[in-house]
VOPAGU-2260 file (C-alpha; in pm, 1 decimal, decimal comma):
REM VOPAGU-2260
SITE   aa  ch    i         X         Y         Z
SITE  UNK   A    0    4324,2     671,9   -3256,4
SITE  UNK   A    1    4147,7    1009,9   -3236,3
SITE  UNK   A    2    4437,5    1202,8   -3085,1
SITE  UNK   A    3    4801,0    1147,5   -3174,4
SITE  UNK   A    4    5105,3    1285,5   -2993,7
SITE  UNK   A    5    5377,7    1370,4   -3245,8
SITE  UNK   A    6    5738,9    1448,4   -3156,0
SITE  UNK   A    7    6064,0    1500,4   -3339,9
SITE  UNK   A    8    6253,5    1283,8   -3091,8
SITE  UNK   A    9    6197,0    1070,5   -2784,2
SITE  UNK   A   10    6524,0    1175,3   -2617,1
SITE  UNK   A   11    6488,2    1379,2   -2295,2
SITE  UNK   A   12    6538,3    1747,7   -2359,6
SITE  UNK   A   13    6457,0    1732,3   -2728,9
SITE  UNK   A   14    6176,2    1925,2   -2894,1
SITE  UNK   A   15    5850,4    1742,8   -2836,1
SITE  UNK   A   16    5527,4    1921,9   -2918,2
SITE  UNK   A   17    5174,0    1801,8   -2858,6
SITE  UNK   A   18    4935,7    1814,1   -3156,4
SITE  UNK   A   19    4589,9    1682,4   -3228,5
SITE  UNK   A   20    4419,1    1537,1   -3537,9
SITE  UNK   A   21    4074,5    1648,1   -3424,3
SITE  UNK   A   22    3946,3    1994,1   -3520,2
SITE  UNK   A   23    4151,5    2308,6   -3515,3
SITE  UNK   A   24    4243,0    2282,1   -3147,9
SITE  UNK   A   25    4541,5    2079,2   -3024,1
SITE  UNK   A   26    4568,9    1888,8   -2700,2
SITE  UNK   A   27    4864,2    2115,2   -2622,3
SITE  UNK   A   28    4646,2    2427,3   -2641,1
SITE  UNK   A   29    4389,1    2263,4   -2417,6
SITE  UNK   A   30    4657,0    2162,7   -2168,4
SITE  UNK   A   31    4800,9    2514,0   -2166,8
SITE  UNK   A   32    4463,9    2670,5   -2081,6
SITE  UNK   A   33    4380,2    2404,2   -1823,3
SITE  UNK   A   34    4708,2    2460,3   -1637,6
SITE  UNK   A   35    4665,8    2837,3   -1640,8
SITE  UNK   A   36    4312,6    2798,6   -1506,7
SITE  UNK   A   37    4420,9    2540,6   -1248,2
SITE  UNK   A   38    4161,1    2297,2   -1382,6
SITE  UNK   A   39    4288,8    1957,2   -1271,8
SITE  UNK   A   40    3984,3    1768,4   -1400,5
SITE  UNK   A   41    4048,7    1893,2   -1754,0
SITE  UNK   A   42    4419,2    1815,6   -1721,1
SITE  UNK   A   43    4347,3    1463,0   -1601,2
SITE  UNK   A   44    4122,7    1391,6   -1899,4
SITE  UNK   A   45    4391,4    1513,4   -2137,1
SITE  UNK   A   46    4653,1    1296,1   -1967,1
SITE  UNK   A   47    4430,8     989,5   -2002,9
SITE  UNK   A   48    4444,0    1035,9   -2381,1
SITE  UNK   A   49    4807,4    1147,6   -2399,6
SITE  UNK   A   50    5017,2    1081,2   -2084,0
SITE  UNK   A   51    5320,6    1253,6   -2234,5
SITE  UNK   A   52    5144,0    1587,4   -2205,4
SITE  UNK   A   53    5277,9    1589,4   -1850,8
SITE  UNK   A   54    5626,4    1681,9   -1973,4
SITE  UNK   A   55    5641,2    1749,6   -2350,0
SITE  UNK   A   56    5627,3    2093,7   -2510,6
SITE  UNK   A   57    5262,0    2183,8   -2552,2
SITE  UNK   A   58    5289,8    2474,8   -2795,2
SITE  UNK   A   59    5525,8    2638,5   -3041,4
SITE  UNK   A   60    5671,4    2862,1   -2768,2
SITE  UNK   A   61    5804,3    2553,2   -2596,0
SITE  UNK   A   62    5587,8    2577,0   -2285,1
SITE  UNK   A   63    5554,4    2265,9   -2072,2
SITE  UNK   A   64    5272,2    2188,8   -1829,5
SITE  UNK   A   65    5500,8    2123,8   -1532,3
SITE  UNK   A   66    5693,4    2445,2   -1589,5
SITE  UNK   A   67    5373,0    2649,5   -1608,1
SITE  UNK   A   68    5233,3    2493,0   -1292,3
SITE  UNK   A   69    5561,5    2552,8   -1106,9
SITE  UNK   A   70    5574,0    2917,1   -1216,8
SITE  UNK   A   71    5219,1    2966,8   -1093,0
SITE  UNK   A   72    5290,6    2790,7    -762,9
SITE  UNK   A   73    5007,8    2541,4    -812,6
SITE  UNK   A   74    5118,4    2267,6    -571,3
SITE  UNK   A   75    4831,4    2030,7    -652,6
SITE  UNK   A   76    4897,7    2025,2   -1027,3
SITE  UNK   A   77    5275,6    2002,8    -979,4
SITE  UNK   A   78    5231,8    1706,0    -746,1
SITE  UNK   A   79    4997,9    1522,6    -984,2
SITE  UNK   A   80    5218,6    1587,9   -1288,1
SITE  UNK   A   81    5533,8    1475,7   -1106,7
SITE  UNK   A   82    5365,1    1149,8   -1007,5
SITE  UNK   A   83    5282,8    1085,5   -1372,6
SITE  UNK   A   84    5636,2    1150,1   -1498,2
SITE  UNK   A   85    5816,8     818,0   -1492,3
SITE  UNK   A   86    6164,0     937,7   -1594,4
SITE  UNK   A   87    6354,5    1159,0   -1351,8
SITE  UNK   A   88    6538,1    1305,8   -1649,5
SITE  UNK   A   89    6211,2    1448,0   -1779,9
SITE  UNK   A   90    6188,1    1664,9   -1466,0
SITE  UNK   A   91    6505,6    1842,2   -1575,2
SITE  UNK   A   92    6384,3    1929,6   -1926,7
SITE  UNK   A   93    6416,4    2289,7   -2041,4
SITE  UNK   A   94    6122,1    2479,5   -2182,0
SITE  UNK   A   95    6130,3    2718,5   -2477,0
SITE  UNK   A   96    6280,0    2989,7   -2255,9
SITE  UNK   A   97    6563,9    2761,1   -2153,1
SITE  UNK   A   98    6452,1    2710,2   -1793,0
SITE  UNK   A   99    6386,7    2402,8   -1581,5
SITE  UNK   A  100    6063,1    2370,1   -1385,8
SITE  UNK   A  101    6265,6    2387,8   -1064,4
SITE  UNK   A  102    6407,6    2723,0   -1173,6
SITE  UNK   A  103    6054,2    2859,0   -1198,3
SITE  UNK   A  104    5983,7    2735,4    -846,6
SITE  UNK   A  105    6301,8    2910,3    -730,7
SITE  UNK   A  106    6193,4    3236,2    -894,2
SITE  UNK   A  107    5840,5    3219,5    -752,0
SITE  UNK   A  108    5974,2    3135,5    -406,6
SITE  UNK   A  109    5738,3    2842,2    -348,9
SITE  UNK   A  110    5941,8    2596,8    -140,8
SITE  UNK   A  111    5671,1    2330,1    -138,9
SITE  UNK   A  112    5663,7    2319,0    -520,5
SITE  UNK   A  113    6041,3    2277,9    -532,4
SITE  UNK   A  114    6029,6    2010,5    -263,3
SITE  UNK   A  115    5775,9    1805,7    -459,4
SITE  UNK   A  116    6011,6    1792,1    -756,4
SITE  UNK   A  117    6331,3    1736,0    -557,4
SITE  UNK   A  118    6177,8    1441,6    -373,6
SITE  UNK   A  119    6138,3    1275,1    -713,1
SITE  UNK   A  120    6476,9    1386,8    -847,8
SITE  UNK   A  121    6727,1    1532,3    -593,4
SITE  UNK   A  122    6964,5    1617,6    -880,0
SITE  UNK   A  123    6733,5    1900,0    -987,4
SITE  UNK   A  124    6905,3    2130,9    -738,4
SITE  UNK   A  125    7208,0    2135,3    -970,5
SITE  UNK   A  126    7018,4    2118,6   -1301,9
SITE  UNK   A  127    7124,6    2407,8   -1528,0
SITE  UNK   A  128    6923,0    2640,7   -1744,7
SITE  UNK   A  129    7043,8    2763,4   -2084,5
SITE  UNK   A  130    7263,1    3023,8   -1911,3
SITE  UNK   A  131    7419,5    2759,8   -1685,5
SITE  UNK   A  132    7233,7    2893,3   -1381,0
SITE  UNK   A  133    7090,6    2657,2   -1119,4
SITE  UNK   A  134    6775,3    2698,6    -908,2
SITE  UNK   A  135    6998,0    2817,2    -621,5
SITE  UNK   A  136    7138,6    3095,3    -840,5
SITE  UNK   A  137    6784,6    3196,1    -942,8
SITE  UNK   A  138    6656,0    3200,4    -584,6
SITE  UNK   A  139    6953,5    3407,4    -465,6
SITE  UNK   A  140    6916,5    3654,2    -753,8
SITE  UNK   A  141    6546,3    3702,4    -673,4
SITE  UNK   A  142    6611,3    3739,6    -300,3
SITE  UNK   A  143    6393,8    3441,9    -203,0
SITE  UNK   A  144    6556,9    3370,8     130,7
SITE  UNK   A  145    6347,3    3071,8     235,7
SITE  UNK   A  146    6407,7    2908,1    -100,5
SITE  UNK   A  147    6783,4    2974,4     -84,1
SITE  UNK   A  148    6803,4    2814,9     261,2
SITE  UNK   A  149    6609,4    2514,1     134,9
SITE  UNK   A  150    6839,5    2463,5    -164,5
SITE  UNK   A  151    7151,6    2504,8      48,4
SITE  UNK   A  152    7040,5    2216,3     266,3
SITE  UNK   A  153    7009,5    2000,8     -45,0
SITE  UNK   A  154    7341,7    2107,5    -196,4
SITE  UNK   A  155    7691,0    1979,8    -122,1
SITE  UNK   A  156    8003,5    2194,2    -142,8
SITE  UNK   A  157    8136,9    1973,1    -420,5
SITE  UNK   A  158    7822,9    2027,6    -630,6
SITE  UNK   A  159    7957,7    2364,5    -749,0
SITE  UNK   A  160    8296,9    2507,1    -828,7
SITE  UNK   A  161    8444,4    2764,3    -590,5
SITE  UNK   A  162    8380,3    3032,7    -851,4
SITE  UNK   A  163    8011,1    2941,4    -860,5
SITE  UNK   A  164    7987,6    2948,0    -481,4
SITE  UNK   A  165    8159,1    3287,4    -486,0
SITE  UNK   A  166    7904,2    3418,8    -736,2
SITE  UNK   A  167    7622,7    3290,2    -514,3
SITE  UNK   A  168    7774,7    3457,2    -207,2
SITE  UNK   A  169    7792,1    3789,5    -392,2
SITE  UNK   A  170    7425,7    3749,8    -487,9
SITE  UNK   A  171    7337,5    3687,6    -123,4
SITE  UNK   A  172    7515,6    4009,1     -24,7
SITE  UNK   A  173    7344,5    4212,7    -297,0
SITE  UNK   A  174    7003,1    4084,5    -189,6
SITE  UNK   A  175    7083,5    4150,0     179,0
SITE  UNK   A  176    7072,0    3785,4     287,8
SITE  UNK   A  177    7373,3    3834,3     512,5
SITE  UNK   A  178    7287,5    3559,5     760,3
SITE  UNK   A  179    7256,4    3304,7     479,4
SITE  UNK   A  180    7582,9    3434,4     335,5
SITE  UNK   A  181    7748,7    3377,2     672,9
SITE  UNK   A  182    7613,5    3022,6     676,9
SITE  UNK   A  183    7759,5    2961,6     331,3
SITE  UNK   A  184    8094,3    3114,2     424,0
SITE  UNK   A  185    8124,4    2891,3     729,3
SITE  UNK   A  186    8092,1    2590,5     499,3
SITE  UNK   A  187    8352,1    2722,7     255,0
SITE  UNK   A  188    8586,6    2980,2     410,7
SITE  UNK   A  189    8801,9    2998,9      96,6
SITE  UNK   A  190    8534,6    3227,7     -54,5
SITE  UNK   A  191    8649,9    3506,6     179,0
SITE  UNK   A  192    8972,7    3557,9     -13,1
SITE  UNK   A  193    8840,7    3516,5    -366,0
SITE  UNK   A  194    8781,6    3807,0    -600,5
SITE  UNK   A  195    8657,0    3899,1    -945,4
SITE  UNK   A  196    8681,0    4219,7   -1148,1
SITE  UNK   A  197    8450,7    4394,8    -898,7
SITE  UNK   A  198    8654,0    4295,6    -594,9
SITE  UNK   A  199    8609,5    4066,6    -295,3
SITE  UNK   A  200    8313,1    3987,0     -70,3
SITE  UNK   A  201    8431,3    4272,6     151,2
SITE  UNK   A  202    8401,6    4509,3    -146,1
SITE  UNK   A  203    8043,0    4392,3    -197,4
SITE  UNK   A  204    7972,4    4447,7     173,0
SITE  UNK   A  205    8133,0    4792,1     159,1
SITE  UNK   A  206    7883,5    4893,7    -110,1
SITE  UNK   A  207    7582,5    4810,5     103,7
SITE  UNK   A  208    7375,4    5102,2     229,6
SITE  UNK   A  209    7333,1    5016,9     597,6
SITE  UNK   A  210    7152,7    5333,9     706,9
SITE  UNK   A  211    6832,6    5135,2     761,5
SITE  UNK   A  212    7024,0    4902,7     993,8
SITE  UNK   A  213    7121,9    5191,5    1218,0
SITE  UNK   A  214    6764,2    5314,0    1247,1
SITE  UNK   A  215    6624,3    4968,1    1314,6
SITE  UNK   A  216    6908,1    4878,7    1548,2
SITE  UNK   A  217    6840,0    5177,2    1775,4
SITE  UNK   A  218    6476,7    5069,6    1810,0
SITE  UNK   A  219    6552,7    4701,5    1855,3
SITE  UNK   A  220    6841,2    4762,9    2095,8
SITE  UNK   A  221    6631,4    4986,3    2318,9
SITE  UNK   A  222    6349,6    4733,4    2330,9
SITE  UNK   A  223    6585,1    4440,4    2385,2
SITE  UNK   A  224    6781,1    4615,5    2660,5
SITE  UNK   A  225    6464,3    4719,0    2840,3
SITE  UNK   A  226    6320,0    4367,5    2825,3
SITE  UNK   A  227    6644,9    4202,2    2930,4
SITE  UNK   A  228    6716,6    4439,9    3219,2
SITE  UNK   A  229    6365,0    4382,5    3350,5
SITE  UNK   A  230    6458,1    4014,8    3372,1
SITE  UNK   A  231    6768,8    4098,3    3571,7
SITE  UNK   A  232    7024,2    4048,0    3294,5
SITE  UNK   A  233    7328,9    4277,9    3344,0
SITE  UNK   A  234    7349,5    4542,7    3070,3
SITE  UNK   A  235    7710,4    4450,3    2988,1
SITE  UNK   A  236    7591,2    4101,6    2886,8
SITE  UNK   A  237    7341,4    4249,5    2642,0
SITE  UNK   A  238    7582,3    4467,0    2444,5
SITE  UNK   A  239    7623,8    4353,8    2085,1
SITE  UNK   A  240    7333,9    4107,2    2097,3
SITE  UNK   A  241    7147,6    4293,6    1823,0
SITE  UNK   A  242    7454,1    4319,0    1599,3
SITE  UNK   A  243    7347,9    4332,3    1229,8
SITE  UNK   A  244    7412,8    4024,5    1019,7
SITE  UNK   A  245    7605,0    4240,9     775,9
SITE  UNK   A  246    7862,7    4326,1    1041,2
SITE  UNK   A  247    7887,8    3962,9    1150,5
SITE  UNK   A  248    7950,4    3854,4     792,6
SITE  UNK   A  249    8206,8    4132,3     740,1
SITE  UNK   A  250    8392,7    4033,3    1055,6
SITE  UNK   A  251    8399,4    3668,6     949,5
SITE  UNK   A  252    8534,6    3757,1     605,3
SITE  UNK   A  253    8792,9    3994,3     753,7
SITE  UNK   A  254    8909,7    3726,6     998,4
SITE  UNK   A  255    8974,3    3488,0     709,3
SITE  UNK   A  256    9141,8    3756,2     496,6
SITE  UNK   A  257    9386,5    3838,5     776,5
SITE  UNK   A  258    9517,2    3483,4     770,2
SITE  UNK   A  259    9700,5    3584,8     452,3
SITE  UNK   A  260   10031,3    3768,7     457,1
SITE  UNK   A  261   10005,0    4146,5     484,1
SITE  UNK   A  262   10116,4    4209,8     127,1
SITE  UNK   A  263    9840,5    3985,2      -4,1
SITE  UNK   A  264    9581,8    4153,1     221,6
SITE  UNK   A  265    9674,6    4497,4      94,4
SITE  UNK   A  266    9653,6    4370,6    -261,3
SITE  UNK   A  267    9299,9    4239,8    -202,6
SITE  UNK   A  268    9193,1    4576,3     -62,7
SITE  UNK   A  269    9291,0    4755,9    -385,6
SITE  UNK   A  270    9159,3    4763,1    -741,7
SITE  UNK   A  271    8907,6    4891,9    -654,4
SITE  UNK   A  272    8994,7    5066,5    -326,7
SITE  UNK   A  273    8767,6    4916,6     -66,3
SITE  UNK   A  274    8767,5    5214,6     171,9
SITE  UNK   A  275    8652,4    5442,8    -107,8
SITE  UNK   A  276    8356,7    5213,0    -169,5
SITE  UNK   A  277    8276,4    5209,5     201,7
SITE  UNK   A  278    8303,0    5589,9     224,0
SITE  UNK   A  279    8075,8    5633,1     -75,6
SITE  UNK   A  280    7799,3    5439,5     100,6
SITE  UNK   A  281    7866,3    5568,9     450,6
SITE  UNK   A  282    7976,6    5231,2     582,5
SITE  UNK   A  283    8177,7    5371,6     871,1
SITE  UNK   A  284    8170,2    5042,4    1062,8
SITE  UNK   A  285    8359,3    4864,4     788,7
SITE  UNK   A  286    8610,5    5148,8     758,9
SITE  UNK   A  287    8672,1    5133,4    1131,9
SITE  UNK   A  288    8717,1    4756,4    1123,6
SITE  UNK   A  289    8970,3    4763,6     838,7
SITE  UNK   A  290    9173,5    5064,7     951,9
SITE  UNK   A  291    9205,2    4926,2    1302,3
SITE  UNK   A  292    9443,7    4664,8    1164,2
SITE  UNK   A  293    9563,1    4849,9     850,8
SITE  UNK   A  294    9562,7    5224,4     935,2
SITE  UNK   A  295    9772,3    5309,8     629,5
SITE  UNK   A  296    9474,3    5226,4     408,0
SITE  UNK   A  297    9338,5    5577,1     473,4
SITE  UNK   A  298    9625,9    5723,1     271,1
SITE  UNK   A  299    9533,4    5532,8     -43,2
SITE  UNK   A  300    9421,9    5760,9    -326,0
SITE  UNK   A  301    9227,2    5680,4    -638,4
SITE  UNK   A  302    9305,3    5788,7    -994,7
SITE  UNK   A  303    9168,1    6137,7    -914,9
SITE  UNK   A  304    9390,6    6174,4    -609,1
SITE  UNK   A  305    9098,6    6141,1    -367,0
SITE  UNK   A  306    9131,2    5988,7     -20,0
SITE  UNK   A  307    8832,3    5832,3     157,0
SITE  UNK   A  308    8757,7    6166,4     322,4
SITE  UNK   A  309    8738,3    6344,0     -11,4
SITE  UNK   A  310    8486,3    6077,9    -111,2
SITE  UNK   A  311    8295,3    6126,4     214,7
SITE  UNK   A  312    8261,0    6498,2     146,3
SITE  UNK   A  313    8156,4    6448,3    -214,4
SITE  UNK   A  314    7882,0    6205,4    -110,7
SITE  UNK   A  315    7790,5    6401,2     202,9
SITE  UNK   A  316    7869,2    6111,0     439,4
SITE  UNK   A  317    7894,4    6298,7     769,9
SITE  UNK   A  318    7949,7    5984,4     975,4
SITE  UNK   A  319    8258,3    5894,5     770,1
SITE  UNK   A  320    8394,2    6250,1     781,2
SITE  UNK   A  321    8373,6    6246,5    1159,8
SITE  UNK   A  322    8634,3    5972,4    1157,8
SITE  UNK   A  323    8887,8    6242,9    1074,3
SITE  UNK   A  324    8885,1    6349,9    1438,0
SITE  UNK   A  325    8976,6    6002,5    1556,7
SITE  UNK   A  326    9299,4    5995,5    1354,1
SITE  UNK   A  327    9481,2    6262,2    1554,7
SITE  UNK   A  328    9736,3    6456,1    1349,6
SITE  UNK   A  329    9629,4    6265,7    1038,8
SITE  UNK   A  330    9318,4    6481,2    1012,2
SITE  UNK   A  331    9521,8    6794,7     939,8
SITE  UNK   A  332    9725,4    6626,9     669,3
SITE  UNK   A  333    9415,9    6474,6     511,2
SITE  UNK   A  334    9230,9    6803,8     519,8
SITE  UNK   A  335    9506,6    6976,6     327,2
SITE  UNK   A  336    9578,6    6694,8      78,9
SITE  UNK   A  337    9505,6    6789,0    -279,4
SITE  UNK   A  338    9360,6    6598,1    -570,9
SITE  UNK   A  339    9506,3    6599,7    -921,6
SITE  UNK   A  340    9337,0    6935,3    -991,5
SITE  UNK   A  341    9491,1    7098,0    -685,2
SITE  UNK   A  342    9162,0    7101,2    -492,9
SITE  UNK   A  343    9129,0    6992,9    -131,7
SITE  UNK   A  344    8832,9    6896,0      87,4
SITE  UNK   A  345    8700,8    7253,1     126,6
SITE  UNK   A  346    8678,1    7288,7    -249,2
SITE  UNK   A  347    8476,2    6969,2    -269,6
SITE  UNK   A  348    8250,1    7082,7      15,4
SITE  UNK   A  349    8188,2    7411,0    -163,6
SITE  UNK   A  350    8070,2    7225,3    -472,1
């Protein structure tokens, strides 16, 4: 036999590397180049001699043909390789970087590539990489919204622990996929009251810069109102239609949080102080929503003795500072409150 495929083990997931007895060039090297070049004819010839090249490691770095094709988004090669892999377990093999082929599809954002593999092995949606991350985690981290939605449809609540779902929800917030986050929260409302060292979902929402929402909302609202009124729709029925997904998600989380007793709610809003985070990023909508039900939150001070209005001045958040005038007599007390150095808001403004 001119070409021999050697491996250290035949167990799925073990190190298996393609070598050749002919010349100085291995079948693995040839496969690597053929996949990179998208040359299916060359790949097919190699597979005729050594079918296992479809899934084994093809070089010392631990690259695998399927993983390379998935990373490149080559649907044709992925489809052909998947058809030639008889064991579903082989689809979940890790490459030298510790990733599954499905993880590469999640990172690239190619839904069709992921679908080809999941049709063969639906369990791939929960297959872990070396860091225990799944394709859904990868897609959320990279902000691939279409891919996240696809994986969510293929994933059951019981497939992950609550802590893992919470981590995914935080990733969705950080990558501004608020509508997908709302969809996830509706499936598992317990996530609304969970927290880690950085806080709750509301803390993550408070740290979102929503200035671009305000600009876009003014444009969209004006266009929507004009179009709707031309059709005879009363203006009062149009109000709130263009509400940002971030606000919808925040309201849903806040609704679930308020089901707890008041002492527990106040505890969730601290360490770190959620209003301070919101003030830092100018998220006046969130501040308004929280203080409507818990007005005493505005009196909370951090380790430096700062209230939310001190923070607003330091970060030049005019929209938050204007809230002072809606708190009646509170504004005078807040304006004269001092930090641990004896400074008040005017001192901070001067800086």
